[in-house]
C-alpha positions as CSV (number, residue, x, y, z in Angstrom):
1,X,-12.9,-89.5,-26.2
2,X,-9.6,-91.6,-26.1
3,X,-7.7,-92.2,-22.9
4,X,-4.1,-90.7,-23.4
5,X,-2.9,-91.8,-20.0
6,X,-1.1,-95.1,-21.2
7,X,0.6,-93.1,-24.1
8,X,1.8,-90.6,-21.7
9,X,3.1,-93.2,-19.2
10,X,5.0,-94.9,-22.1
11,X,6.5,-91.6,-23.3
12,X,7.6,-90.7,-19.8
13,X,9.3,-94.2,-19.3
14,X,11.0,-93.8,-22.7
15,X,12.2,-90.4,-21.8
16,X,13.5,-91.5,-18.4
17,X,15.3,-94.4,-20.1
18,X,16.9,-92.1,-22.7
19,X,18.0,-89.6,-20.0
20,X,19.5,-92.4,-17.9
21,X,21.5,-93.7,-20.8
22,X,22.7,-90.1,-21.6
23,X,23.7,-89.6,-18.0
24,X,25.5,-92.8,-17.5
25,X,27.9,-91.7,-20.2
26,X,28.7,-88.5,-18.3
27,X,29.6,-90.1,-15.0
28,X,33.2,-90.3,-13.8
29,X,33.2,-94.0,-13.6
30,X,34.2,-96.3,-10.8
31,X,37.9,-95.9,-11.2
32,X,39.0,-92.3,-10.5
33,X,42.7,-93.3,-10.7
34,X,42.3,-93.7,-14.4
35,X,40.7,-90.3,-14.9
36,X,42.6,-87.9,-17.1
37,X,44.8,-85.3,-15.5
38,X,43.2,-81.9,-14.7
39,X,44.5,-79.4,-17.3
40,X,44.5,-76.4,-15.0
41,X,46.7,-78.1,-12.4
42,X,50.4,-77.6,-12.0
43,X,52.6,-79.9,-13.9
44,X,54.1,-82.7,-11.8
45,X,57.9,-82.5,-11.1
46,X,60.2,-84.1,-13.8
47,X,61.4,-87.6,-13.3
48,X,64.3,-87.9,-10.9
49,X,66.2,-91.1,-10.2
50,X,66.9,-94.5,-11.8
51,X,64.1,-96.4,-13.5
52,X,64.9,-100.0,-14.5
53,X,63.5,-102.8,-16.7
54,X,64.6,-106.2,-17.8
55,X,66.1,-104.5,-20.8
56,X,68.1,-101.7,-19.2
57,X,67.8,-98.4,-17.1
58,X,67.0,-94.8,-17.5
59,X,68.6,-92.3,-15.0
60,X,66.9,-88.9,-14.7
61,X,68.5,-86.0,-13.0
62,X,65.3,-84.0,-12.5
63,X,66.0,-81.2,-15.0
64,X,63.2,-82.4,-17.4
65,X,65.4,-83.0,-20.3
66,X,68.5,-85.1,-19.8
67,X,68.6,-88.8,-19.3
68,X,71.4,-91.5,-19.0
69,X,70.3,-94.6,-20.9
70,X,71.7,-98.2,-20.6
71,X,69.8,-100.5,-23.0
72,X,70.4,-104.0,-24.1
73,X,70.4,-105.3,-27.8
74,X,66.7,-106.2,-27.7
75,X,65.6,-102.7,-26.7
76,X,68.2,-101.1,-29.0
77,X,66.7,-103.1,-31.9
78,X,63.2,-101.9,-31.0
79,X,64.0,-98.2,-30.7
80,X,66.9,-98.0,-33.2
81,X,69.0,-96.3,-30.5
82,X,72.6,-97.5,-29.8
83,X,73.1,-100.3,-27.3
84,X,74.9,-99.8,-24.1
85,X,75.4,-96.7,-21.9
86,X,74.7,-93.2,-23.4
87,X,73.9,-89.8,-22.3
88,X,70.9,-88.3,-24.0
89,X,67.8,-85.9,-24.1
90,X,64.1,-86.8,-23.7
91,X,60.8,-85.1,-24.3
92,X,57.4,-86.4,-23.5
93,X,55.0,-85.9,-26.5
94,X,51.3,-85.7,-27.1
95,X,49.6,-88.0,-29.6
96,X,49.2,-87.0,-33.2
97,X,47.7,-83.5,-33.3
98,X,46.9,-82.2,-36.9
99,X,48.2,-80.3,-38.6
100,X,51.5,-80.2,-36.6
101,X,52.0,-83.7,-35.2
102,X,53.1,-84.4,-31.7
103,X,53.9,-81.5,-29.4
104,X,55.8,-81.5,-26.0
105,X,53.4,-82.1,-23.0
106,X,53.7,-83.0,-19.4
107,X,54.3,-86.7,-18.7
108,X,50.9,-87.4,-17.3
109,X,49.3,-86.4,-20.5
110,X,51.9,-88.0,-22.8
111,X,51.3,-90.6,-25.6
112,X,55.0,-90.9,-26.8
113,X,58.5,-90.4,-25.5
114,X,61.2,-88.9,-27.8
115,X,64.8,-90.0,-26.9
116,X,67.9,-88.5,-28.7
117,X,71.1,-90.2,-28.2
118,X,74.4,-89.5,-30.2
119,X,72.4,-87.8,-33.0
120,X,69.9,-90.7,-33.2
121,X,66.3,-90.1,-32.3
122,X,63.6,-92.6,-31.4
123,X,59.9,-91.9,-30.7
124,X,58.5,-94.6,-28.6
125,X,54.7,-95.0,-27.8
126,X,53.8,-95.2,-24.1
127,X,51.3,-97.5,-22.9
128,X,50.5,-100.8,-21.0
129,X,49.7,-103.9,-23.0
130,X,47.5,-106.8,-21.8
131,X,49.4,-109.9,-20.8
132,X,48.1,-111.8,-23.9
133,X,49.1,-108.9,-26.1
134,X,45.6,-108.6,-27.6
135,X,45.1,-105.0,-26.5
136,X,46.9,-102.0,-24.9
137,X,46.0,-98.8,-23.2
138,X,48.1,-95.8,-24.3
139,X,48.3,-92.3,-23.5
140,X,47.1,-90.1,-20.7
141,X,48.1,-91.3,-17.1
142,X,50.2,-94.4,-18.2
143,X,53.3,-92.6,-17.2
144,X,53.5,-91.9,-13.4
145,X,56.3,-90.6,-11.2
146,X,57.1,-94.2,-10.5
147,X,56.5,-95.9,-13.9
148,X,57.4,-95.3,-17.6
149,X,55.9,-98.1,-19.8
150,X,57.1,-98.2,-23.4
151,X,54.6,-99.9,-25.8
152,X,55.7,-101.9,-28.9
153,X,54.0,-104.0,-31.5
154,X,55.5,-107.0,-33.0
155,X,53.9,-110.0,-34.9
156,X,50.5,-108.3,-34.5
157,X,50.7,-108.3,-30.7
158,X,51.3,-105.5,-28.3
159,X,53.8,-105.7,-25.5
160,X,55.3,-103.3,-22.9
161,X,58.6,-102.8,-21.4
162,X,58.1,-101.1,-18.1
163,X,60.6,-99.0,-16.4
164,X,60.0,-98.8,-12.7
165,X,61.6,-96.3,-10.3
166,X,64.1,-97.9,-7.9
167,X,63.2,-97.1,-4.4
168,X,65.7,-94.8,-2.7
169,X,68.0,-94.4,-5.8
170,X,68.3,-90.8,-7.0
171,X,71.8,-91.0,-8.3
C-alpha cells in the first residue's frame, strides 16, 4: 500500500498558500486614509471658502453649486474657460458610467469637476500626478475639504494644479 501522507501534506501546503494569496487581496491595506468613502455615510458639507493655486483661485459660498473663479491665461487655456474673474456654477461628477456618462456625485467620490462660466462649460479630471508626470491617481478621495486637485495631460505627461483651502478665509 502506498503512503499518501507526503501528497496530503503538499496539497495542504498548496491550499494554504492559495488561501493566503486570496485573503491578502481582501485586506484593507496599510493606508486606511486612501480607502474609498463609505457609500452609506452622510455626504460631507459642500466646499466653503477660498481655494488657491499658482494659477488662480476658487471661492465657494457653501451652497454646493456656485463658485467665483479667478484664473490666469495658462489655466484658461487648459480648461477653455475665460481668463480673469467670473461667477459660475460647479458640479462634481463620477467617472464614465455607461450608458449615461458621468453623473453628479459627492466630492469625495468624484472623478471630474464640471465648471460653467458665462455659458462655457469645462469638465476637468480630478487627481494627483506624480512629480515626474509618469503616473497619476484619479478619482475617489482625491478631493478633500481642504484640496481640489485638477489633473491634466500634456505632451504625454500628467500634471496637477492643486487648489488648497486658505486657512481662515471663508469670504
